[in-house]
C-alpha positions as a printed NumPy array, in Angstrom:
array([[126.212,  72.429,  95.704],
       [123.112,  70.723,  94.303],
       [121.361,  73.157,  92.019],
       [119.402,  70.6  ,  90.036],
       [116.281,  70.33 ,  92.193],
       [113.861,  73.09 ,  93.146],
       [115.29 ,  73.433,  96.639],
       [118.794,  73.669,  95.226],
       [117.793,  76.381,  92.819],
       [116.124,  78.383,  95.547],
       [119.205,  77.958,  97.757],
       [121.504,  79.131,  94.952],
       [119.312,  82.175,  94.261],
       [119.26 ,  83.081,  97.96 ],
       [123.02 ,  82.634,  98.274],
       [123.617,  84.953,  95.282],
       [121.232,  87.473,  96.755],
       [122.929,  87.364, 100.175],
       [126.335,  87.756,  98.479],
       [125.14 ,  90.922,  96.766],
       [125.318,  89.369,  93.279],
       [121.994,  90.865,  92.343],
       [122.14 ,  90.325,  88.55 ],
       [123.104,  86.668,  89.038],
       [120.358,  86.238,  91.673],
       [117.881,  87.85 ,  89.338],
       [118.78 ,  85.379,  86.61 ],
       [118.173,  82.5  ,  89.054],
       [114.831,  83.901,  90.14 ],
       [113.81 ,  84.349,  86.501],
       [114.611,  80.692,  85.864],
       [112.594,  79.71 ,  88.896],
       [109.729,  81.929,  87.745],
       [109.513,  80.106,  84.439],
       [109.227,  76.844,  86.368],
       [106.875,  78.092,  89.106],
       [104.874,  81.014,  87.651],
       [102.359,  81.19 ,  90.505],
       [104.781,  81.482,  93.478],
       [103.973,  84.575,  95.529],
       [107.248,  84.738,  97.461],
       [109.262,  84.249,  94.283],
       [107.581,  87.185,  92.542],
       [107.939,  89.393,  95.618],
       [111.69 ,  88.695,  95.814],
       [111.963,  89.191,  92.094],
       [110.286,  92.576,  92.431],
       [112.551,  93.559,  95.314],
       [115.613,  92.6  ,  93.277],
       [114.412,  94.763,  90.411],
       [113.848,  97.691,  92.759],
       [117.385,  97.184,  94.134],
       [118.61 ,  97.293,  90.502],
       [116.595, 100.515,  89.947],
       [114.098,  98.934,  87.553],
       [110.77 , 100.039,  89.012],
       [108.754,  99.436,  85.817],
       [109.8  ,  95.775,  85.731],
       [109.285,  95.495,  89.496],
       [105.609,  96.521,  89.047],
       [105.167,  93.587,  86.658],
       [106.658,  91.251,  89.233],
       [104.455,  92.558,  92.027],
       [101.428,  92.251,  89.722],
       [102.244,  88.568,  89.365],
       [102.684,  88.174,  93.119],
       [ 99.302,  89.829,  93.664],
       [ 97.759,  87.54 ,  91.07 ],
       [ 99.095,  84.586,  93.114],
       [ 97.824,  85.983,  96.459],
       [ 96.172,  89.412,  96.658],
       [ 95.61 ,  89.154, 100.425],
       [ 99.247,  89.492, 101.496],
       [100.726,  92.894, 102.198],
       [104.278,  92.427, 100.913],
       [103.582,  92.718,  97.166],
       [101.313,  95.738,  97.699],
       [104.056,  97.424,  99.701],
       [106.646,  96.752,  97.003],
       [104.253,  98.002,  94.367],
       [103.806, 101.209,  96.389],
       [107.579, 101.739,  96.447],
       [107.872, 101.1  ,  92.729],
       [105.142, 103.61 ,  91.908],
       [106.723, 106.119,  94.27 ],
       [110.047, 105.82 ,  92.492],
       [108.238, 106.596,  89.252],
       [106.617, 109.674,  90.8  ],
       [103.184, 108.13 ,  90.428],
       [101.918, 109.321,  93.828],
       [ 98.234, 108.349,  93.445],
       [ 99.066, 104.763,  92.556],
       [101.719, 104.583,  95.245],
       [ 99.281, 105.819,  97.863],
       [ 96.548, 103.418,  96.824],
       [ 98.989, 100.469,  97.016],
       [100.371, 101.642, 100.361],
       [ 96.875, 101.895, 101.807],
       [ 96.055,  98.397, 100.578],
       [ 99.277,  97.102, 102.106],
       [ 98.517,  98.756, 105.442],
       [ 94.986,  97.359, 105.511],
       [ 96.22 ,  93.845, 104.824],
       [ 99.073,  94.128, 107.334],
       [ 96.64 ,  95.245, 110.045],
       [ 94.287,  92.355, 109.235],
       [ 97.169,  89.874, 109.289],
       [ 98.43 ,  91.304, 112.578],
       [ 94.943,  91.087, 114.057],
       [ 94.552,  87.514, 112.93 ],
       [ 97.959,  86.586, 114.358],
       [ 97.011,  88.265, 117.67 ],
       [ 93.774,  86.268, 117.824],
       [ 95.608,  83.044, 117.138],
       [ 98.135,  83.864, 119.821],
       [ 95.378,  84.604, 122.401],
       [ 93.574,  81.37 , 121.483],
       [ 96.79 ,  79.431, 121.874],
       [ 97.441,  80.952, 125.282],
       [ 93.903,  80.149, 126.372],
       [ 94.254,  76.556, 125.237],
       [ 97.641,  76.213, 126.894],
       [ 96.296,  77.417, 130.238],
       [ 95.356,  74.709, 132.752],
       [ 91.688,  73.733, 132.445],
       [ 90.877,  74.828, 136.008],
       [ 92.232,  78.272, 135.278],
       [ 89.954,  78.499, 132.205],
       [ 86.747,  77.415, 133.967],
       [ 84.268,  80.256, 134.541],
       [ 83.684,  81.27 , 138.126],
       [ 80.994,  79.346, 139.853],
       [ 81.244,  76.434, 137.424]])
């Protein structure tokens, strides 16, 4: 298996994760993080791994980095909420959960609008023409 390139490293990390080898997967994600410090998805997965390994303090740091990369995606806020909840920091957990929900709703709304626009554009032109036109 080619683990020399970026794609190979991502594949190896994912394979280790899927095999349940969480510590080994974490080591791969940490290596990738040094090489790609602004990757949102990388930091979210890193945080999730840390939560799975019962390391909520470290997970918060990972989710902070994900949020720094893209504060408008719900996943990191949701993970941060879980980490704070595990630390019995209810106010912080609730604030993060609310932010995640707000972002998820906005993303869902945007996706719905795109879907409706796509359906409209895919409809035959005659079916789209206003009555009497």
